[in-house]
C-alpha positions in Angstrom: 9.6 -19.2 25.8 11.2 -18.5 22.5 11.9 -21.6 20.7 15.4 -21.4 19.1 16.7 -24.5 17.3 18.4 -22.9 14.4 20.8 -20.0 14.5 22.7 -19.4 11.3 24.9 -16.3 11.4 25.3 -14.3 8.3 28.2 -11.9 8.3 28.0 -9.2 5.6 29.3 -5.9 4.6 27.1 -2.8 4.3 25.3 -2.6 1.1 23.9 0.5 -0.6 20.3 -0.5 -1.1 17.8 1.2 -3.3 14.5 1.6 -1.4 11.6 3.8 -1.1 12.3 6.6 1.4 10.5 9.7 2.6 11.7 12.0 -0.1 9.2 11.0 -2.8 6.0 9.1 -3.1 7.7 5.9 -4.2 11.4 6.0 -4.7 14.7 6.0 -2.8 16.1 9.0 -1.2 17.1 10.8 2.0 14.4 13.4 2.7 13.3 15.9 0.1 10.0 16.6 -1.6 7.4 14.1 -2.5 7.3 14.8 -6.2 4.6 13.9 -8.7 5.0 15.6 -12.1 1.6 16.5 -13.4 1.8 16.7 -17.1 -0.8 18.4 -19.2 -3.9 16.1 -19.6 -3.2 13.5 -22.2 -5.3 13.6 -25.3 -8.1 11.1 -25.5 -6.6 7.8 -26.8 -7.7 6.1 -29.9 -8.5 2.6 -28.7 -6.9 -0.2 -30.6 -9.7 -2.6 -31.5 -9.3 -6.1 -30.3 -11.3 -9.1 -31.4 -14.3 -9.3 -29.1 -14.9 -12.8 -27.8 -16.7 -11.8 -24.6 -20.4 -11.1 -24.2 -20.2 -7.5 -22.9 -22.1 -4.9 -25.0 -21.2 -1.2 -24.9 -23.5 1.0 -22.9 -25.5 3.5 -25.0 -23.8 6.6 -23.5 -22.3 8.1 -20.4 -24.4 8.8 -17.3 -24.9 12.3 -15.9 -22.9 13.3 -12.9 -23.3 16.2 -10.5 -20.1 17.9 -11.5 -20.7 20.6 -14.0 -17.8 19.4 -16.2 -19.6 16.1 -16.6 -18.2 12.9 -18.2 -16.7 12.9 -21.7 -18.0 10.2 -24.1 -14.9 8.8 -25.9 -16.6 6.2 -27.9 -15.9 2.5 -27.3 -13.0 0.2 -26.6 -13.0 -3.6 -27.2 -11.2 -6.4 -25.5 -11.5 -10.1 -24.8 -14.5 -9.7 -22.6 -16.5 -7.5 -25.0 -17.1 -3.9 -26.0 -17.4 -1.0 -23.5 -18.4 2.6 -23.6 -15.5 4.8 -22.4 -16.5 7.8 -20.2 -13.6 10.1 -19.2 -13.8 11.8 -15.9 -13.1 15.5 -15.3 -9.5 16.5 -14.5 -10.9 17.9 -11.2 -14.1 17.0 -9.5 -15.4 20.3 -8.2 -18.7 18.9 -6.9 -19.6 15.7 -5.1 -20.3 13.1 -7.7 -21.1 9.5 -8.2 -19.5 7.1 -10.7 -22.4 4.6 -11.0 -22.2 1.1 -12.2 -23.5 0.7 -15.7 -23.2 -2.6 -17.6 -20.8 -2.2 -20.5 -19.3 1.1 -19.3 -15.7 2.0 -18.2 -14.5 5.2 -16.6 -11.1 6.6 -17.7 -8.7 8.9 -15.8 -7.4 11.4 -18.4 -4.5 12.7 -16.3 -3.9 13.6 -12.7 -7.5 13.6 -11.6 -8.1 15.5 -8.3 -11.0 15.1 -6.0 -11.7 18.6 -4.9 -9.2 21.4 -4.4 -6.6 21.2 -1.6 -8.1 22.8 1.5 -4.8 23.4 3.3 -3.4 21.9 6.5 -6.1 23.1 8.9 -9.8 22.0 8.9 -11.0 25.6 9.1 -9.9 28.6 7.1 -7.3 29.7 9.5 -4.7 28.7 7.0 -6.2 30.8 4.3 -7.9 27.9 2.5 -11.6 27.0 2.4 -12.6 23.3 2.1 -14.4 22.4 -1.1 -15.9 19.3 0.7 -16.1 17.2 -2.5 -16.8 13.5 -2.1 -16.3 11.1 -5.0 -18.5 8.0 -4.7 -17.7 4.9 -6.7 -20.3 2.2 -6.8 -19.6 -1.5 -6.5 -18.7 -3.2 -9.7 -17.2 0.0 -11.3 -14.1 -0.4 -13.4 -11.8 2.7 -13.8 -8.8 2.6 -16.0 -5.9 4.9 -16.9 -2.6 4.8 -18.7 0.8 6.5 -18.4 1.2 9.1 -15.7 -2.5 9.4 -15.0 -3.6 8.8 -11.4 -6.3 9.7 -8.8 -5.5 12.1 -6.0 -8.0 12.8 -3.2 -6.9 16.2 -1.8 -7.2 17.5 1.8 -10.6 18.5 2.9 -12.2 16.1 0.4 -13.0 12.4 0.4 -13.6 9.2 -1.5 -16.3 6.7 -0.9 -15.1 3.6 -2.9 -16.8 0.6 -1.3 -17.3 -2.4 -3.4 -18.7 -5.7 -2.2 -17.6 -9.3 -2.1 -19.6 -10.0 -5.2 -18.7 -6.8 -7.0 -15.3 -5.2 -6.1 -14.2 -1.9 -7.5 -11.3 -2.3 -9.9 -8.7 0.3 -10.8 -6.6 -0.9 -13.7 -4.7 -0.1 -16.9 -5.7 0.3 -20.5 -3.7 -2.7 -21.5 -5.6 -4.8 -19.0 -8.8 -3.7 -20.8 -7.4 -4.6 -24.2 -6.2 -8.0 -23.0 -2.5 -7.2 -23.7 -1.0 -8.0 -20.3 0.9 -11.0 -19.1 2.0 -12.2 -15.7 4.8 -9.7 -15.5 3.0 -6.6 -16.7 3.3 -3.6 -14.3 3.8 0.2 -14.2 1.1 1.0 -16.8 -0.5 3.9 -14.9 -0.1 5.8 -11.7 -2.3 4.6 -8.8 -4.5 6.0 -6.0 -3.2 8.8 -3.7 -5.0 9.9 -0.5 -3.9 13.2 0.9 -4.9 14.1 4.5 -4.2 16.5 7.4 -2.7 14.2 10.0 0.8 14.9 11.4 3.9 14.2 9.3 7.7 14.7 9.5 10.4 15.6 7.1 8.7 18.9 6.4 8.7 20.6 3.0 8.9 24.1 4.6 12.4 25.0 6.0 12.2 25.6 9.8 8.7 24.1 10.2 8.2 22.0 13.3 7.5 18.4 12.5 4.0 17.1 13.4 2.5 20.6 13.5 0.0 22.4 11.2 3.0 24.1 9.6 4.7 20.8 8.6 3.5 19.7 5.2 4.9 17.5 2.4 4.4 18.1 -1.2 2.6 16.3 -3.9 4.0 18.5 -6.6 2.7 18.9 -10.1 4.0 21.3 -12.7 0.6 23.0 -13.1 -1.2 22.4 -9.8 1.0 21.4 -6.7 -0.8 19.8 -3.8 0.3 19.1 -0.3 -0.5 16.8 2.6 0.0 16.9 6.3 -1.3 19.0 9.2 -2.2 18.6 12.9 -5.5 16.7 12.8 -4.8 13.0 13.8 -8.4 11.9 13.3 -8.8 13.5 9.8 -10.8 11.5 7.3 -10.1 11.1 3.6 -13.1 8.8 3.3 -13.3 5.0 2.8 -12.2 2.3 0.5 -13.1 -1.4 0.7 -13.3 -4.4 -1.6 -11.0 -2.7 -4.1 -8.5 -4.1 -6.6 -5.6 -1.9 -7.9 -3.9 -3.5 -10.8 -0.7 -2.9 -12.8 0.1 0.5 -11.4 3.4 2.3 -10.5 4.2 4.5 -13.6 7.6 6.1 -13.5 6.9 9.8 -13.5 10.4 11.2 -13.7 13.8 9.9 -12.6 13.3 7.7 -9.6 9.8 9.0 -8.9 7.1 6.3 -9.1 3.7 5.8 -7.7 2.4 2.6 -6.3 -1.0 1.0 -6.1 -2.1 2.9 -2.9 -0.3 5.8 -1.4 -1.4 7.7 1.6 0.0 11.0 2.8 -0.9 12.4 6.2 -4.1 10.3 6.2 -5.9 10.5 9.5 -7.5 7.7 11.7 -11.0 8.8 10.5 -10.1 7.1 7.1 -11.6 3.6 6.7 -9.4 1.2 4.6 -10.1 -2.5 4.3 -10.1 -5.4 1.8 -7.6 -3.9 -0.7 -5.7 -5.9 -3.2 -2.6 -4.6 -5.0 -1.5 -6.5 -8.1 1.8 -6.1 -9.9 2.8 -2.6 -8.7 6.1 -1.6 -10.3 7.1 0.0 -7.1 5.7 -0.7 -3.6 2.5 -2.5 -3.0 1.3 0.2 -0.7 3.2 3.1 1.0 2.1 5.2 3.9 3.7 8.7 4.5 3.0 10.0 8.0 -0.5 10.3 9.4 -2.6 7.8 11.5 -3.4 4.8 9.4 -5.7 1.8 10.2 -6.0 -0.9 7.5 -7.4 -4.4 7.7 -7.3 -7.2 5.1 -4.6 -6.1 2.7 -3.2 -8.2 -0.1 0.0 -7.3 -2.0 0.6 -9.6 -5.0 3.7 -9.3 -7.0 5.1 -5.8 -6.0 8.4 -5.1 -7.6 9.8 -3.1 -4.7 8.6 -3.4 -1.1 5.3 -4.9 -0.3 4.6 -2.7 2.7 6.5 0.6 3.0 6.0 3.1 5.9 7.7 6.4 6.5 7.8 10.0 7.8 6.3 9.6 11.2 3.3 7.4 10.4 1.6 5.7 13.3 -0.1 2.7 11.7 -2.0 -0.5 12.6 -2.4 -3.3 10.1 -4.2 -6.6 10.6 -4.5 -9.5 8.2 -1.8 -8.7 5.7 -1.0 -11.2 2.9 2.0 -10.4 0.7 3.7 -12.6 -1.9 6.3 -11.9 -4.5 6.4 -13.1 -8.1 9.2 -15.5 -8.7 12.5 -13.5 -8.7 10.8 -10.1 -8.5 10.6 -7.7 -5.6 12.7 -6.2 -2.8 11.5 -6.6 0.8 8.2 -7.5 2.4 8.6 -4.6 4.8 10.6 -1.4 4.6 10.2 0.9 7.6 11.6 4.4 7.5 14.8 5.7 6.1 18.2 6.6 7.5 18.4 10.2 6.4 19.6 12.3 9.3 16.1 13.1 10.4 15.7 10.0 12.6 14.7 11.8 15.7 12.0 14.0 14.3 8.6 13.4 16.0 6.1 12.0 15.7 8.2 8.9 15.4 6.9 6.1 13.2 5.2 3.4 15.2 3.8 0.6 13.0 2.1 -2.5 14.3 1.3 -5.5 12.0 -0.7 -8.4 13.2 -1.7 -11.7 11.5 0.5 -11.5 8.5 1.8 -14.0 5.9 4.9 -12.9 4.0 6.2 -15.1 1.1 9.6 -13.9 -0.2 10.5 -15.4 -3.6 13.4 -13.1 -4.7 16.9 -13.7 -3.5 17.9 -10.5 -1.8 19.4 -8.8 1.2 16.5 -9.3 3.7 12.8 -10.0 3.9 12.1 -7.4 6.6 14.1 -4.2 7.0 13.6 -1.8 10.0 15.8 1.3 10.1 15.9 5.1 10.7 14.8 4.9 14.4 11.5 3.4 13.6 9.3 1.9 16.3 7.8 -1.3 14.9 5.8 -4.3 16.2 5.2 -7.7 14.5 2.7 -10.1 16.0 1.1 -13.4 15.1 2.7 -13.8 11.7 4.8 -16.1 9.6 7.7 -15.2 7.3 8.5 -17.6 4.6 11.6 -17.5 2.3 11.1 -19.3 -0.9 14.0 -17.7 -2.8 16.5 -19.8 -4.7 19.6 -18.9 -2.7 18.1 -17.9 0.7 17.2 -14.4 1.9 17.7 -13.5 5.6 14.4 -12.9 7.4 15.2 -9.8 9.4 17.6 -6.9 9.2 17.7 -3.9 11.6 19.8 -0.7 10.8 20.8 2.2 13.0 21.4 2.5 16.8 18.4 4.7 17.0 16.2 1.8 16.0 17.4 -0.5 18.8 17.9 1.9 21.7 15.8 1.8 24.9 12.5 3.5 25.2 12.5 7.3 25.7 9.2 9.1 26.1 10.9 12.5 25.4 11.9 11.2 21.9 8.5 9.5 21.4 10.4 6.3 21.3 8.9 3.1 22.6 12.2 1.1 22.3 13.5 -1.7 20.1 11.2 -3.4 17.6 8.8 -5.9 19.2 8.2 -9.5 18.0 5.6 -11.8 19.6 4.3 -15.1 18.2 6.3 -14.7 15.0 7.4 -17.8 13.1 10.5 -17.6 10.8 10.8 -20.2 8.0 14.0 -19.0 6.4 17.4 -20.6 5.6 19.0 -17.7 7.5 17.2 -15.8 10.2 19.1 -12.6 10.6 21.7 -10.3 9.0 23.7 -7.5 10.4 22.6 -3.9 9.7 24.3 -0.5 9.4 25.7 1.6 12.2 27.0 -1.3 14.2 23.9 -3.3 14.5 25.0 -6.9 14.7 23.4 -10.3 14.0 23.5 -10.9 17.8 21.7 -7.6 18.4 18.9 -8.6 16.0 18.6 -12.1 17.5 18.5 -10.8 21.0 15.6 -8.4 20.1 13.6 -11.3 18.7 14.3 -13.7 21.4 13.2 -11.2 24.1 9.7 -11.5 22.7 7.3 -14.4 23.5 6.2 -17.2 21.3 8.7 -16.7 18.5 10.0 -19.7 16.5 13.2 -19.7 14.4 13.0 -23.1 12.9 9.4 -23.1 11.7 8.0 -25.5 9.2 5.1 -23.7 7.5 2.0 -25.6 6.3 0.6 -22.9 4.1 -1.8 -24.3 1.6 -2.6 -23.2 -2.0 0.1 -20.5 -1.7 -1.7 -18.4 1.0 -4.1 -20.3 3.2 -3.2 -21.4 6.8 -2.6 -25.1 7.4 -2.6 -27.0 10.7 0.6 -25.5 12.0 -0.6 -21.9 11.6 -4.1 -22.4 12.8 -2.8 -24.4 15.8 0.1 -22.2 16.7 0.8 -21.6 20.4 1.0 -19.2 22.1 -1.0 -16.5 20.4 -0.3 -12.9 21.4 -3.3 -10.9 22.4 -3.2 -8.0 20.0 -6.3 -6.4 21.5 -4.0 -5.1 24.2 -2.2 -2.9 21.6 -5.1 -0.9 20.3 -8.9 -1.0 20.0 -8.4 -1.3 16.2 -7.2 -4.9 16.5 -9.5 -7.9 16.9 -8.7 -11.1 18.7 -7.5 -14.0 16.5 -6.6 -17.5 17.5 -4.0 -18.2 14.8 -0.9 -16.8 13.2 -0.8 -15.9 9.6 -3.1 -13.8 7.5 -5.9 -16.2 6.4 -7.3 -18.8 8.6 -8.6 -22.0 7.0 -11.9 -21.6 8.8 -12.4 -18.0 7.6 -11.0 -17.4 4.1 -11.7 -13.6 3.7 -10.0 -13.6 0.3 -13.0 -15.3 -1.4 -15.3 -13.5 -3.8 -13.6 -10.2 -4.4 -10.0 -11.0 -5.4 -8.3 -11.8 -8.7 -5.7 -14.5 -9.5 -2.1 -13.6 -10.4 1.3 -15.2 -10.8 2.0 -14.3 -7.2 -1.2 -15.6 -5.5 -4.2 -17.5 -6.8 -7.4 -17.6 -4.8 -9.7 -19.9 -6.8 -11.2 -17.9 -9.7 -13.2 -15.4 -7.7 -13.4 -12.5 -10.2 -11.2 -14.5 -12.5 -7.6 -13.9 -13.6 -6.2 -10.4 -13.0 -5.2 -10.4 -16.7 -8.9 -10.1 -17.6 -12.0 -8.3 -16.5 -14.9 -9.8 -14.6 -18.2 -9.9 -16.4 -21.2 -9.4 -14.1 
């Protein structure tokens, strides 16, 4: 039975909202290219010396890597934690290489750094491309930094092996973070990490291409070296990432085009993603364009747009998702798909999120926005509005999003909510295309175990309390997919199993207890 003891109806007019749609890697729009301007490599920076109060001593030199271009020794850079040797990576890794952990050494991205050369949409050479099969391995404890429009792009047919540990996470961050110049609101200081794969996508770049086929690609466009993603290989692999922090990313490339901490395009189910922390992205915390995505243990702290953005036919499973805004900063916790005239292209997005804690702190239009005909399921989670004037928990737009299931349209029906607890002043708001508050409420109340007058007992800003760990009933998410594991609680982090410990950093949005320290500084191992 759905427990309903508060029903506040918010009437509203339609608002023109700026949000990240399918037409670019991280900015609003209605279905065009995904554009990343790739400027000429920036010259090596002249580091600004900072008084060194830490104990780190610069490494004697740069290690040798397998790639023939090697690493470029750029001298040293100093910050509050000490002095470091700076080793710039090649602009393109043409051979499988390892960035090893060396005390007192940092790696720098000197522009758009590509892992391999794009191997095309097919895993064989039927598309006229041969795979370069380059793997970039990053060892635990490695710190990689960049500035401006620089970012890392793993191209199709190539992969990344970036697996830190609880004791030594891998950190992607900005130059200002190294120098100790950042504050709690710093963001947008470099690009981010982009994974490009061969799984199906929609909103094709090529006119007349059939969505979801090998001929349907989307573009990661650079002035000198354009790259694409998409294909027809659902189980494609772009490698693996775990125990990774991505800090202060989201550089504005041009106009409304921005990157975010982590962007996947057409990534396949063979890609292994877990234990990833996004800190102060100037755009979305993470965005997923098409493909088949499975990700567990995701933290989004202080994103300035949406915390979790999904689009262009992605079929995604997420479990244990913790997202919290900085005070007065951010847009929605979830934005799913765009209303762009391409709503019935297939594969249709179908995203499932289990065991989540969402903490909204900015007064806005909604905490969760589902639109564009998306299929979406939320299970075993808690939505908390801490904004000053109250933000409605759920908004649904477009008749395509709430219509009945239709196998011919790859449509499983209206959004699904089971064992979801809403702790908001206002639960629902009306959406576009005639979707009313009553429609949204009816969809939620048709699920099981939902509560609309929930009193959260979240502790320390993120950790489950008695109400979350003792919530009943719990939906069995193992029935949804073999990806999901059984959990006996709602929310992201159980008090009996705090998976955030050891590898995370503390920010203005969430603090975990000084694991690797404050996100404004570097850990010293």
